[in-house]
LUMSEBA-789061 format. One record per atom (N, C-alpha, C, CB): x, y, z negated. Coordinates in steps of 0.2 Angstrom, whole numbers, padded with zeros to 4 digits, always signed. Last residue first. Glycine has a CB too. Layout:
N
XYZ...
END
This chain:
381
+0387+0228-0402+0384+0221-0401+0376+0222-0401+0387+0217-0407+0397+0240-0394+0391+0239-0398+0388+0232-0397+0386+0244-0397+0415+0238-0392+0408+0239-0390+0403+0238-0395+0407+0234-0384+0431+0241-0385+0427+0240-0391+0420+0241-0389+0429+0245-0397+0439+0243-0374+0435+0237-0374+0431+0236-0380+0439+0232-0373+0445+0256-0377+0449+0250-0375+0445+0243-0376+0455+0250-0380+0433+0263-0389+0439+0264-0385+0442+0257-0383+0445+0268-0387+0420+0273-0395+0422+0266-0393+0428+0267-0388+0417+0262-0391+0414+0282-0409+0417+0282-0402+0420+0276-0401+0422+0288-0401+0401+0289-0418+0404+0283-0416+0407+0283-0409+0400+0276-0417+0396+0299-0431+0398+0299-0424+0403+0293-0423+0402+0306-0421+0383+0300-0442+0389+0298-0440+0390+0298-0433+0391+0291-0442+0374+0305-0455+0375+0307-0448+0382+0306-0446+0373+0315-0446+0374+0303-0468+0370+0299-0464+0370+0301-0457+0362+0300-0467+0382+0313-0474+0385+0306-0473+0380+0302-0469+0386+0303-0480+0385+0327-0474+0380+0324-0470+0382+0317-0469+0379+0328-0463+0397+0331-0481+0390+0335-0483+0384+0331-0479+0390+0342-0481+0407+0325-0474+0405+0323-0481+0399+0326-0483+0411+0325-0486+0404+0320-0458+0405+0326-0462+0403+0324-0469+0401+0332-0460+0413+0307-0449+0407+0310-0453+0409+0316-0457+0404+0304-0457+0417+0295-0437+0418+0301-0440+0412+0304-0444+0421+0306-0436+0424+0280-0432+0418+0283-0435+0420+0289-0438+0415+0278-0440+0430+0270-0418+0431+0276-0423+0425+0279-0425+0435+0282-0419+0437+0256-0414+0430+0259-0415+0432+0264-0420+0426+0253-0419+0447+0249-0401+0447+0254-0407+0440+0256-0407+0451+0260-0405+0458+0236-0395+0451+0239-0396+0451+0243-0402+0446+0233-0397+0471+0234-0387+0470+0235-0394+0463+0239-0394+0476+0240-0396+0467+0221-0375+0469+0227-0376+0467+0229-0384+0464+0232-0372+0470+0204-0381+0469+0208-0375+0471+0216-0377+0462+0208-0373+0472+0187-0383+0473+0193-0385+0473+0198-0379+0480+0194-0388+0468+0175-0378+0466+0176-0385+0468+0182-0387+0470+0170-0389+0460+0170-0363+0466+0174-0366+0464+0176-0373+0468+0180-0362+0454+0154-0360+0453+0161-0361+0460+0164-0364+0447+0161-0367+0447+0140-0351+0453+0143-0353+0451+0151-0355+0459+0143-0348+0440+0123-0350+0439+0131-0351+0445+0134-0353+0433+0132-0355+0446+0111-0347+0439+0113-0345+0438+0120-0345+0434+0109-0350+0461+0107-0340+0458+0110-0345+0451+0112-0343+0462+0116-0347+0465+0100-0328+0467+0098-0335+0463+0100-0340+0474+0100-0335+0459+0105-0317+0459+0098-0318+0461+0095-0325+0463+0094-0312+0463+0118-0319+0456+0117-0319+0455+0109-0320+0452+0119-0312+0477+0117-0317+0474+0119-0324+0467+0117-0324+0475+0127-0325+0478+0114-0303+0480+0109-0309+0477+0111-0315+0488+0109-0309+0472+0126-0298+0469+0119-0297+0471+0114-0302+0471+0117-0290+0482+0135-0302+0475+0136-0304+0471+0129-0304+0471+0141-0301+0493+0131-0295+0493+0130-0302+0486+0131-0305+0497+0136-0305+0489+0133-0282+0490+0126-0284+0490+0126-0292+0497+0124-0281+0487+0148-0283+0481+0143-0282+0483+0136-0284+0479+0143-0274+0495+0156-0296+0496+0153-0289+0490+0148-0289+0503+0149-0288+0483+0163-0307+0490+0161-0305+0490+0159-0298+0493+0156-0310+0475+0176-0316+0475+0171-0311+0482+0170-0309+0471+0173-0305+0474+0178-0334+0476+0180-0328+0476+0174-0322+0483+0183-0328+0458+0173-0342+0466+0173-0341+0468+0175-0335+0468+0165-0342+0446+0183-0349+0447+0179-0343+0455+0179-0343+0444+0180-0337+0446+0185-0367+0446+0187-0360+0447+0182-0355+0451+0193-0359+0435+0182-0381+0441+0182-0378+0440+0185-0370+0445+0176-0377+0423+0182-0387+0425+0176-0384+0432+0176-0380+0420+0173-0379+0421+0195-0392+0422+0189-0397+0424+0183-0394+0415+0188-0400+0431+0208-0387+0427+0203-0385+0427+0197-0389+0428+0201-0377+0433+0220-0400+0436+0217-0394+0430+0211-0393+0443+0213-0395+0428+0227-0411+0433+0230-0408+0435+0227-0401+0439+0230-0413+0410+0230-0413+0416+0225-0413+0421+0228-0409+0413+0218-0409+0396+0235-0422+0401+0236-0417+0407+0231-0418+0404+0243-0418+0379+0239-0426+0384+0234-0426+0389+0234-0421+0382+0226-0427+0366+0244-0430+0372+0248-0429+0378+0244-0430+0373+0255-0433+0356+0238-0435+0356+0239-0427+0362+0243-0425+0349+0242-0425+0357+0225-0447+0359+0232-0445+0358+0232-0437+0365+0235-0448+0353+0212-0449+0354+0217-0455+0355+0224-0453+0359+0214-0459+0352+0206-0437+0346+0206-0441+0346+0210-0447+0344+0199-0443+0365+0206-0434+0361+0211-0430+0354+0211-0434+0360+0209-0423+0370+0196-0441+0372+0202-0443+0368+0207-0440+0379+0204-0441+0364+0184-0435+0363+0186-0442+0365+0193-0444+0367+0181-0446+0370+0186-0422+0363+0186-0423+0361+0188-0430+0359+0179-0421+0383+0184-0425+0381+0190-0422+0374+0191-0423+0383+0190-0415+0383+0170-0430+0385+0176-0434+0383+0183-0432+0393+0176-0435+0379+0164-0418+0375+0164-0424+0377+0169-0429+0375+0157-0427+0391+0166-0410+0384+0169-0408+0379+0169-0414+0381+0165-0402+0404+0169-0421+0400+0165-0417+0394+0168-0415+0399+0158-0421+0417+0182-0421+0411+0179-0424+0408+0174-0419+0406+0184-0426+0429+0168-0419+0424+0172-0423+0423+0179-0421+0427+0172-0431+0431+0152-0410+0432+0160-0411+0427+0163-0415+0433+0164-0405+0436+0138-0411+0429+0141-0412+0430+0148-0414+0425+0137-0418+0449+0134-0409+0443+0131-0405+0437+0134-0406+0443+0123-0406+0460+0148-0409+0457+0142-0411+0451+0140-0407+0455+0143-0418+0458+0166-0409+0462+0160-0409+0459+0154-0411+0469+0161-0413+0450+0177-0411+0449+0173-0405+0453+0166-0405+0450+0177-0399+0441+0186-0421+0447+0181-0422+0446+0176-0416+0448+0178-0429+0436+0203-0421+0435+0196-0419+0442+0192-0421+0433+0195-0412+0431+0214-0433+0436+0213-0428+0435+0205-0427+0443+0215-0431+0416+0225-0435+0420+0219-0436+0425+0218-0431+0416+0212-0436+0406+0236-0444+0411+0235-0439+0415+0229-0440+0416+0241-0438+0391+0245-0446+0395+0239-0448+0400+0238-0442+0390+0233-0449+0382+0257-0453+0386+0257-0448+0391+0251-0449+0390+0263-0446+0367+0251-0461+0373+0254-0461+0377+0253-0454+0378+0252-0467+0353+0249-0465+0355+0250-0458+0362+0254-0458+0350+0254-0454+0353+0256-0481+0349+0253-0476+0352+0254-0469+0342+0254-0476+0369+0257-0488+0363+0260-0486+0359+0256-0482+0364+0267-0483+0376+0244-0499+0376+0247-0493+0369+0251-0492+0377+0242-0487+0375+0236-0510+0381+0240-0510+0381+0244-0503+0387+0236-0509+0363+0229-0511+0365+0232-0517+0371+0237-0516+0367+0227-0522+0360+0223-0498+0355+0226-0502+0357+0230-0508+0350+0220-0504+0372+0218-0494+0368+0222-0489+0363+0226-0493+0365+0218-0484+0376+0209-0504+0380+0215-0502+0376+0220-0498+0387+0213-0498+0367+0199-0504+0366+0204-0509+0371+0210-0508+0367+0201-0516+0372+0190-0494+0366+0194-0493+0365+0200-0497+0360+0190-0492+0387+0187-0489+0384+0187-0496+0378+0192-0495+0388+0190-0502+0399+0179-0479+0392+0182-0480+0389+0181-0486+0387+0179-0474+0410+0171-0477+0411+0178-0480+0404+0182-0481+0416+0182-0477+0405+0161-0469+0408+0159-0476+0410+0166-0480+0415+0155-0475+0401+0166-0457+0396+0165-0462+0399+0163-0469+0391+0159-0460+0411+0179-0451+0410+0172-0452+0405+0171-0458+0417+0169-0454+0416+0192-0447+0409+0191-0447+0407+0183-0448+0406+0192-0440+0429+0193-0450+0427+0193-0443+0420+0191-0442+0432+0188-0440+0430+0195-0465+0432+0189-0461+0429+0188-0454+0430+0183-0466+0417+0208-0468+0423+0203-0469+0424+0197-0465+0422+0201-0477+0415+0223-0459+0412+0216-0461+0418+0211-0462+0408+0213-0455+0415+0238-0466+0420+0233-0462+0418+0226-0464+0427+0235-0463+0403+0249-0466+0405+0243-0469+0409+0239-0464+0399+0239-0470+0397+0265-0471+0401+0261-0466+0404+0255-0470+0407+0266-0464+0390+0269-0482+0387+0271-0476+0391+0267-0470+0388+0278-0474+0387+0262-0498+0392+0263-0493+0388+0264-0486+0397+0258-0492+0381+0269-0513+0380+0264-0507+0384+0267-0502+0372+0265-0505+0386+0268-0531+0384+0271-0525+0383+0266-0519+0389+0276-0522+0400+0265-0542+0393+0265-0540+0392+0269-0534+0388+0269-0546+0414+0255-0544+0411+0261-0543+0404+0260-0541+0415+0265-0537+0413+0242-0557+0415+0244-0550+0411+0251-0549+0412+0239-0545+0409+0237-0569+0414+0242-0569+0416+0244-0562+0421+0238-0572+0400+0226-0569+0398+0232-0572+0403+0238-0572+0396+0231-0579+0398+0215-0556+0403+0219-0560+0400+0225-0563+0409+0221-0556+0391+0208-0546+0389+0208-0553+0393+0212-0558+0388+0201-0556+0398+0210-0535+0391+0213-0535+0389+0213-0542+0386+0208-0531+0410+0204-0537+0410+0211-0536+0403+0214-0537+0412+0213-0529+0407+0191-0538+0410+0194-0544+0410+0202-0543+0417+0192-0545+0402+0188-0525+0397+0188-0531+0400+0192-0537+0395+0181-0533+0413+0189-0517+0408+0194-0517+0403+0194-0523+0404+0194-0511+0425+0181-0527+0422+0183-0521+0417+0189-0522+0419+0177-0518+0421+0174-0544+0426+0176-0538+0422+0178-0532+0430+0170-0536+0412+0169-0552+0417+0173-0555+0422+0176-0550+0421+0169-0560+0402+0161-0547+0400+0168-0549+0406+0172-0551+0395+0168-0554+0405+0150-0534+0408+0152-0541+0406+0159-0542+0416+0151-0541+0401+0150-0522+0396+0148-0526+0399+0149-0534+0395+0140-0525+0407+0164-0512+0408+0158-0516+0402+0156-0520+0415+0159-0520+0413+0173-0498+0408+0172-0503+0410+0165-0506+0401+0171-0499+0429+0181-0495+0424+0176-0494+0419+0176-0499+0427+0169-0492+0438+0194-0488+0435+0191-0494+0429+0187-0493+0434+0197-0499+0446+0200-0479+0443+0194-0477+0440+0190-0483+0449+0190-0474+0439+0217-0480+0445+0213-0479+0443+0206-0476+0448+0212-0486+0428+0226-0481+0428+0220-0484+0433+0215-0483+0422+0216-0481+0426+0242-0486+0431+0238-0481+0431+0231-0484+0438+0241-0480+0415+0254-0487+0417+0248-0490+0420+0244-0484+0410+0244-0492+0413+0271-0491+0415+0266-0486+0417+0260-0490+0422+0269-0482+0403+0286-0493+0406+0280-0495+0408+0275-0490+0402+0277-0501+0401+0303-0496+0402+0298-0490+0406+0292-0493+0405+0301-0484+0401+0314-0504+0395+0309-0504+0395+0304-0499+0389+0314-0504+0418+0313-0505+0413+0317-0507+0407+0313-0508+0411+0322-0501+0422+0299-0502+0424+0305-0499+0418+0310-0500+0427+0305-0492+0428+0283-0508+0423+0289-0509+0426+0295-0506+0422+0289-0516+0430+0266-0504+0432+0273-0503+0427+0278-0504+0436+0274-0496+0435+0250-0509+0429+0255-0509+0432+0262-0509+0425+0254-0516+0440+0235-0502+0442+0242-0504+0435+0246-0504+0447+0245-0499+0446+0219-0507+0441+0223-0504+0442+0230-0506+0434+0220-0505+0460+0209-0506+0458+0215-0509+0452+0218-0505+0464+0220-0510+0459+0191-0509+0460+0197-0504+0457+0203-0508+0456+0195-0498+0459+0179-0515+0462+0184-0519+0463+0190-0514+0469+0182-0521+0452+0169-0508+0450+0171-0514+0453+0177-0517+0451+0165-0519+0449+0164-0494+0453+0170-0496+0451+0173-0502+0452+0176-0490+0449+0146-0497+0447+0153-0494+0451+0159-0497+0439+0154-0496+0466+0145-0492+0459+0146-0490+0455+0143-0495+0458+0143-0483+0483+0150-0490+0477+0148-0494+0471+0150-0491+0478+0152-0501+0493+0143-0477+0490+0149-0480+0484+0147-0484+0488+0154-0475+0506+0131-0479+0499+0133-0476+0497+0139-0480+0494+0127-0475+0521+0123-0475+0517+0128-0479+0511+0130-0476+0522+0134-0481+0524+0106-0473+0523+0113-0470+0519+0117-0474+0520+0112-0463+0534+0097-0484+0528+0099-0482+0528+0106-0478+0522+0099-0487+0547+0085-0484+0545+0092-0484+0538+0093-0481+0550+0096-0480+0545+0069-0493+0546+0073-0487+0544+0080-0487+0542+0070-0481+0550+0070-0510+0547+0067-0505+0548+0071-0498+0540+0066-0506+0545+0080-0524+0549+0075-0521+0546+0072-0516+0551+0070-0527+0537+0096-0519+0538+0090-0523+0543+0085-0520+0531+0087-0526+0536+0113-0516+0538+0107-0514+0538+0102-0520+0544+0107-0510+0520+0122-0519+0527+0121-0520+0529+0114-0519+0529+0123-0527+0506+0122-0518+0510+0122-0512+0518+0122-0513+0509+0129-0508+0502+0123-0531+0501+0117-0528+0505+0117-0521+0493+0116-0526+0505+0136-0534+0509+0131-0537+0508+0124-0534+0507+0130-0545+0496+0143-0526+0503+0144-0524+0507+0138-0528+0506+0151-0527+0485+0139-0534+0485+0137-0527+0492+0138-0524+0481+0141-0522+0487+0146-0545+0487+0138-0546+0487+0136-0538+0480+0136-0549+0485+0159-0540+0491+0157-0543+0492+0149-0543+0492+0160-0550+0471+0158-0537+0477+0159-0532+0483+0157-0534+0477+0167-0530+0465+0156-0549+0464+0151-0544+0470+0152-0538+0457+0151-0540+0468+0168-0555+0470+0162-0558+0470+0156-0553+0466+0160-0564+0462+0177-0547+0470+0177-0548+0472+0171-0551+0472+0183-0553+0449+0174-0549+0452+0173-0542+0460+0173-0543+0450+0179-0537+0447+0178-0562+0446+0171-0560+0450+0170-0553+0439+0169-0560+0449+0192-0561+0453+0188-0565+0453+0181-0563+0452+0189-0572+0446+0197-0543+0444+0196-0550+0449+0192-0554+0437+0193-0551+0455+0207-0532+0453+0201-0534+0451+0201-0541+0458+0195-0533+0442+0220-0528+0445+0213-0530+0452+0213-0529+0441+0208-0525+0441+0233-0526+0435+0229-0529+0437+0222-0531+0429+0229-0524+0451+0247-0528+0451+0240-0526+0445+0237-0530+0458+0236-0528+0447+0263-0522+0447+0258-0527+0448+0251-0524+0440+0258-0531+0450+0280-0520+0451+0273-0517+0451+0268-0522+0457+0273-0512+0443+0296-0518+0445+0291-0522+0445+0284-0518+0441+0290-0528+0442+0314-0516+0442+0307-0513+0445+0302-0518+0446+0308-0507+0433+0330-0516+0437+0325-0519+0437+0318-0515+0435+0324-0527+0432+0340-0501+0429+0337-0507+0434+0332-0510+0423+0333-0506+0436+0355-0495+0438+0348-0495+0436+0345-0501+0445+0347-0493+0434+0369-0497+0429+0365-0493+0430+0358-0493+0428+0368-0486+0444+0369-0511+0440+0373-0507+0435+0369-0504+0445+0376-0501+0447+0353-0516+0451+0359-0515+0447+0363-0509+0458+0358-0512+0445+0340-0527+0442+0344-0522+0446+0351-0522+0435+0346-0524+0459+0328-0530+0454+0333-0532+0451+0337-0527+0457+0337-0538+0461+0311-0526+0463+0318-0524+0457+0323-0527+0465+0319-0517+0468+0295-0529+0463+0300-0530+0466+0307-0528+0460+0300-0537+0471+0277-0529+0473+0284-0526+0467+0289-0527+0475+0284-0519+0466+0266-0535+0473+0265-0532+0475+0272-0530+0473+0261-0526+0458+0260-0548+0458+0265-0544+0465+0266-0541+0456+0272-0547+0451+0243-0549+0457+0248-0551+0457+0253-0546+0463+0244-0550+0442+0233-0548+0440+0239-0551+0446+0244-0553+0436+0238-0558+0453+0220-0547+0447+0222-0547+0445+0228-0551+0442+0217-0549+0470+0225-0543+0465+0220-0546+0459+0223-0546+0467+0218-0554+0486+0226-0535+0479+0228-0536+0475+0222-0539+0476+0229-0529+0501+0232-0540+0498+0226-0539+0490+0227-0541+0500+0221-0544+0511+0242-0530+0506+0242-0535+0502+0236-0534+0501+0249-0534+0527+0233-0526+0521+0237-0525+0517+0238-0531+0518+0234-0519+0543+0235-0536+0538+0231-0532+0532+0236-0530+0535+0225-0536+0554+0234-0549+0553+0236-0542+0548+0232-0538+0560+0237-0538+0558+0228-0560+0552+0233-0561+0551+0236-0554+0554+0238-0565+0569+0220-0558+0563+0217-0559+0557+0221-0560+0563+0213-0566+0579+0230-0556+0576+0227-0551+0570+0223-0552+0581+0221-0548+0577+0245-0566+0579+0238-0566+0576+0234-0560+0576+0234-0573+0583+0260-0561+0577+0256-0562+0579+0249-0561+0572+0258-0557+0595+0268-0558+0594+0265-0565+0588+0261-0566+0594+0271-0570+0588+0279-0546+0594+0276-0549+0592+0273-0557+0600+0280-0549+0572+0275-0540+0577+0279-0543+0582+0275-0546+0573+0283-0548+0569+0265-0524+0569+0266-0532+0574+0271-0535+0570+0259-0535+0571+0264-0511+0568+0270-0513+0568+0271-0521+0561+0270-0510+0576+0251-0510+0580+0256-0507+0578+0263-0510+0581+0257-0500+0565+0244-0514+0572+0244-0518+0576+0249-0516+0575+0237-0518+0556+0246-0504+0555+0248-0511+0561+0248-0515+0549+0244-0514+0563+0238-0494+0562+0246-0493+0561+0249-0500+0556+0247-0489+0563+0225-0499+0569+0229-0498+0568+0236-0498+0572+0226-0492+0549+0223-0500+0553+0223-0506+0559+0227-0505+0554+0216-0509+0547+0223-0486+0543+0228-0490+0547+0228-0497+0536+0226-0491+0554+0211-0482+0556+0218-0479+0553+0224-0484+0554+0219-0472+0547+0201-0489+0554+0203-0491+0556+0210-0488+0559+0197-0489+0535+0202-0481+0535+0203-0488+0542+0205-0491+0532+0197-0492+0540+0199-0468+0537+0205-0469+0537+0207-0477+0530+0206-0467+0544+0186-0471+0549+0191-0468+0546+0198-0470+0551+0190-0461+0532+0179-0474+0537+0180-0479+0542+0185-0477+0541+0173-0479+0522+0178-0465+0522+0184-0468+0528+0185-0473+0516+0185-0472+0520+0160-0466+0518+0166-0462+0519+0172-0467+0511+0166-0460+0535+0152-0470+0528+0153-0472+0526+0160-0469+0527+0154-0480+0545+0143-0458+0544+0149-0462+0537+0150-0464+0547+0155-0459+0551+0128-0458+0545+0132-0455+0544+0137-0460+0539+0127-0454+0561+0122-0465+0562+0123-0457+0557+0127-0454+0561+0116-0455+0566+0132-0479+0562+0127-0476+0563+0128-0468+0554+0127-0478+0572+0142-0486+0576+0136-0485+0572+0131-0481+0578+0133-0492+0562+0152-0487+0568+0154-0483+0572+0148-0482+0572+0158-0488+0552+0145-0494+0551+0146-0487+0557+0148-0483+0546+0151-0486+0557+0146-0507+0557+0139-0504+0556+0140-0496+0552+0135-0506+0554+0159-0509+0561+0157-0509+0562+0150-0506+0564+0157-0516+0540+0159-0508+0544+0163-0503+0551+0161-0503+0543+0170-0504+0538+0151-0520+0536+0149-0513+0539+0153-0508+0528+0150-0513+0543+0159-0530+0546+0153-0529+0544+0150-0522+0544+0148-0534+0533+0169-0529+0540+0171-0527+0544+0164-0526+0543+0175-0533+0522+0163-0533+0522+0165-0526+0529+0167-0524+0518+0172-0525+0525+0159-0546+0523+0154-0541+0524+0156-0534+0516+0151-0542+0526+0171-0553+0532+0167-0552+0531+0162-0546+0534+0163-0558+0517+0184-0545+0518+0178-0549+0524+0174-0548+0511+0174-0548+0510+0194-0537+0514+0196-0543+0515+0190-0548+0512+0202-0546+0500+0190-0529+0507+0190-0526+0512+0191-0532+0508+0194-0520+0489+0194-0535+0490+0187-0535+0497+0186-0532+0485+0183-0530+0486+0207-0533+0490+0205-0539+0492+0198-0539+0487+0207-0545+0488+0213-0517+0484+0209-0521+0489+0207-0527+0481+0203-0518+0496+0229-0515+0495+0222-0513+0491+0218-0519+0502+0218-0512+0500+0245-0510+0497+0241-0515+0495+0234-0511+0490+0244-0517+0512+0258-0509+0509+0252-0506+0506+0248-0511+0515+0249-0502+0512+0276-0507+0511+0270-0511+0509+0264-0507+0507+0272-0517+0522+0286-0497+0516+0283-0498+0517+0277-0503+0514+0279-0491+0534+0293-0493+0530+0295-0499+0524+0292-0500+0528+0303-0498+0538+0287-0481+0542+0287-0487+0539+0289-0494+0549+0291-0486+0533+0279-0469+0529+0283-0474+0533+0283-0481+0522+0281-0475+0540+0270-0461+0538+0277-0458+0535+0282-0463+0533+0276-0452+0540+0259-0469+0546+0263-0468+0545+0270-0465+0550+0258-0463+0527+0255-0469+0530+0258-0475+0536+0262-0474+0531+0252-0480+0526+0251-0456+0522+0256-0458+0525+0259-0464+0515+0253-0459+0536+0241-0456+0537+0246-0452+0533+0252-0454+0536+0245-0445+0529+0232-0464+0535+0235-0467+0537+0241-0463+0541+0229-0467+0518+0228-0456+0517+0232-0462+0523+0235-0465+0513+0228-0467+0520+0220-0445+0522+0227-0444+0521+0231-0451+0518+0230-0439+0506+0210-0449+0512+0211-0444+0513+0218-0444+0509+0208-0437+0496+0207-0458+0502+0210-0460+0508+0211-0455+0505+0206-0466+0485+0200-0453+0484+0207-0457+0490+0210-0459+0480+0205-0463+0487+0188-0448+0484+0193-0444+0482+0199-0447+0477+0190-0441+0494+0181-0458+0498+0183-0452+0494+0189-0449+0499+0178-0448+0490+0186-0475+0489+0182-0469+0492+0185-0463+0481+0180-0468+0489+0192-0488+0495+0190-0485+0494+0185-0479+0501+0188-0489+0478+0205-0490+0480+0199-0492+0486+0197-0487+0474+0194-0491+0478+0219-0489+0472+0216-0492+0474+0209-0494+0466+0216-0487+0489+0231-0492+0489+0225-0489+0483+0221-0492+0496+0221-0490+0488+0249-0490+0485+0243-0494+0486+0237-0489+0478+0244-0495+0495+0264-0493+0495+0258-0488+0493+0252-0492+0502+0256-0485+0493+0281-0494+0492+0275-0497+0492+0269-0492+0486+0274-0501+0497+0293-0487+0497+0293-0494+0497+0286-0497+0491+0297-0497+0503+0300-0473+0501+0293-0476+0502+0294-0483+0505+0287-0473+0509+0312-0468+0501+0311-0468+0499+0305-0473+0499+0310-0462+0522+0313-0467+0519+0318-0471+0512+0317-0472+0520+0325-0467+0526+0301-0460+0530+0304-0466+0526+0309-0470+0537+0307-0464+0518+0301-0449+0516+0296-0455+0520+0299-0461+0518+0289-0453+0513+0315-0442+0519+0312-0444+0517+0307-0450+0525+0316-0445+0502+0319-0428+0503+0318-0435+0509+0314-0436+0497+0316-0439+0496+0318-0416+0500+0324-0417+0502+0324-0424+0497+0330-0415+0489+0307-0413+0485+0313-0415+0489+0319-0417+0481+0311-0422+0500+0299-0410+0496+0301-0404+0491+0307-0406+0492+0296-0401+0504+0296-0423+0508+0300-0419+0504+0303-0413+0514+0296-0416+0493+0288-0427+0494+0295-0430+0498+0299-0426+0497+0293-0437+0495+0277-0418+0489+0281-0418+0490+0288-0421+0483+0278-0421+0507+0272-0422+0506+0275-0416+0500+0279-0415+0506+0269-0410+0504+0268-0435+0509+0273-0434+0508+0276-0427+0516+0270-0435+0494+0258-0432+0493+0264-0436+0497+0269-0435+0493+0261-0444+0500+0248-0424+0495+0253-0421+0494+0259-0425+0489+0249-0420+0518+0246-0425+0511+0246-0428+0506+0251-0425+0513+0247-0436+0525+0240-0409+0524+0245-0414+0518+0245-0418+0525+0252-0410+0527+0231-0399+0527+0228-0406+0527+0234-0411+0534+0224-0407+0525+0235-0386+0530+0238-0390+0531+0235-0397+0528+0246-0391+0514+0225-0382+0521+0227-0378+0526+0230-0382+0519+0232-0372+0505+0224-0392+0508+0218-0389+0514+0220-0385+0503+0215-0384+0505+0233-0407+0504+0233-0400+0508+0227-0397+0506+0240-0397+0500+0225-0422+0505+0228-0418+0503+0228-0411+0512+0225-0419+0492+0228-0438+0493+0224-0432+0498+0228-0427+0487+0221-0429+0489+0229-0456+0493+0231-0450+0492+0226-0444+0500+0232-0452+0480+0236-0470+0482+0230-0466+0486+0233-0459+0477+0226-0464+0475+0252-0471+0473+0245-0474+0475+0240-0469+0466+0245-0476+0481+0268-0474+0481+0262-0469+0479+0256-0473+0488+0262-0466+0475+0285-0476+0477+0278-0479+0477+0273-0473+0473+0277-0485+0479+0302-0476+0477+0296-0473+0479+0290-0477+0480+0296-0466+0475+0319-0477+0477+0313-0481+0474+0307-0478+0474+0314-0488+0470+0331-0472+0476+0328-0469+0479+0322-0473+0482+0333-0468+0459+0334-0478+0465+0338-0480+0471+0335-0477+0465+0338-0487+0451+0318-0478+0451+0325-0478+0458+0328-0480+0446+0327-0483+0454+0305-0476+0450+0307-0482+0450+0314-0483+0453+0303-0488+0455+0293-0463+0456+0300-0465+0451+0302-0471+0455+0305-0459+0461+0277-0461+0456+0281-0464+0458+0288-0465+0453+0278-0470+0463+0263-0451+0466+0269-0453+0461+0274-0455+0470+0272-0446+0465+0246-0452+0460+0251-0453+0464+0257-0455+0455+0249-0459+0468+0232-0441+0471+0237-0445+0466+0243-0446+0477+0240-0442+0471+0215-0436+0467+0221-0437+0471+0226-0442+0460+0219-0441+0472+0200-0426+0475+0205-0430+0470+0211-0431+0481+0208-0427+0467+0196-0411+0470+0193-0417+0474+0198-0420+0475+0187-0414+0459+0205-0405+0457+0199-0404+0461+0194-0409+0459+0196-0397+0464+0218-0408+0465+0216-0401+0462+0209-0400+0472+0216-0399+0458+0231-0417+0459+0224-0417+0459+0222-0410+0453+0221-0420+0455+0244-0429+0458+0242-0423+0459+0234-0423+0466+0245-0422+0445+0257-0434+0446+0250-0435+0449+0248-0428+0440+0246-0436+0444+0272-0443+0446+0269-0437+0448+0262-0438+0452+0273-0433+0435+0284-0450+0437+0277-0451+0438+0274-0444+0431+0273-0455+0436+0300-0457+0437+0296-0451+0438+0289-0453+0442+0298-0446+0428+0315-0463+0431+0308-0464+0432+0305-0457+0426+0305-0469+0433+0332-0463+0429+0327-0460+0433+0320-0461+0429+0328-0452+0439+0344-0466+0434+0342-0470+0430+0336-0468+0430+0348-0472+0449+0346-0455+0451+0345-0462+0446+0342-0467+0454+0351-0464+0443+0335-0441+0443+0342-0445+0446+0341-0452+0436+0345-0445+0453+0323-0433+0447+0325-0436+0448+0332-0440+0445+0320-0442+0462+0326-0417+0462+0324-0424+0455+0326-0427+0468+0327-0428+0461+0318-0402+0459+0324-0405+0458+0323-0413+0452+0327-0402+0462+0307-0394+0468+0310-0398+0467+0316-0401+0474+0310-0393+0450+0304-0388+0453+0300-0393+0459+0302-0397+0456+0294-0389+0438+0317-0388+0444+0315-0385+0447+0310-0390+0449+0321-0384+0422+0310-0391+0426+0315-0391+0433+0312-0389+0427+0318-0399+0407+0303-0383+0415+0302-0385+0418+0309-0386+0418+0298-0379+0392+0300-0391+0396+0304-0386+0403+0304-0388+0393+0311-0386+0385+0293-0399+0390+0289-0396+0393+0293-0391+0387+0283-0393+0377+0297-0415+0380+0299-0408+0385+0294-0406+0382+0306-0409+0372+0292-0426+0368+0296-0423+0370+0298-0416+0367+0302-0427+0372+0277-0435+0376+0281-0431+0371+0285-0426+0381+0277-0426+0363+0277-0451+0364+0274-0444+0368+0279-0440+0358+0272-0440+0358+0281-0463+0365+0280-0462+0367+0277-0456+0367+0276-0467+0344+0284-0463+0347+0278-0466+0354+0276-0464+0342+0272-0464+0340+0292-0447+0339+0291-0454+0343+0284-0456+0332+0290-0457+0348+0302-0435+0344+0296-0437+0345+0295-0444+0347+0290-0433+0345+0319-0431+0349+0315-0435+0345+0308-0437+0351+0318-0442
END
């Protein structure tokens, strides 16, 4: 067994072999744009954080993965978390909820504001729909259908997550340890900033404005998971900030957050330096943790950049990525078309590829001994 929480084995187990009842699993999926985390907390209890869809079928990867394991989302999914309402994190989330009638869904409390609901209402009337509006409204419609008779419509909605809130728990049973899931963010200050940001996006007199997503990701939900003595930190897209009341600094200095050190770290915001907080590595993670990131290949400067990878590799030698950070070679076309493209465009790349999959499994009694399996182009950096 390798020390300090590093991955001790890369020997592949069958991809569709489910974990043992007393075994934890963290599966990170990402095809280059989009991500989803599927986590087993023992005893057949699963949670899903964020959603992305298969390119061909448009099926949420989380639902498909559980089905391939021989499991039914209806009976297995206990909790669904939407870390924040950006396009690359919410595609298909309403379908995940539809497949899991007994699951609780949690969203950032920043969305529980008049300003956000006004923004979504305006989006319906605007020429350009705000990203995620349709998914959000579909989630609300499902929750309304499931509400008990007599519940006032204003009381129907997801669990609104705030910093240091426990979202789910299970007591120990036999050989299966207890498990807990916490939201580490958003802080109260982040909620205030996010709500003010929504207000600034509301239309004013004059030409219609295109709605844009908030940045930085001040109100994203970072997640802390405890499974016996095994801890997991999922960083969402939460960014660092010079404001000590928001972002990672607010989490690190919080006296109310769960204690302990995480053995697995989902690196925030695709490894970008704007989400990097060195104190996270020294105060919240074991030395040399198993760190996983999903790339974001869209745009002129894909993430992670080479400098991001170098910075992260200096902090752990157990760094994994679900897909190629620079994208894939585009499919070749007719020679005449290829010649024209070469004359017009200096460099081309495909921005979405196979649904890369990093799977980490661990026994709760041996959290420093992890097994990492890599599928569909996922690789060690």
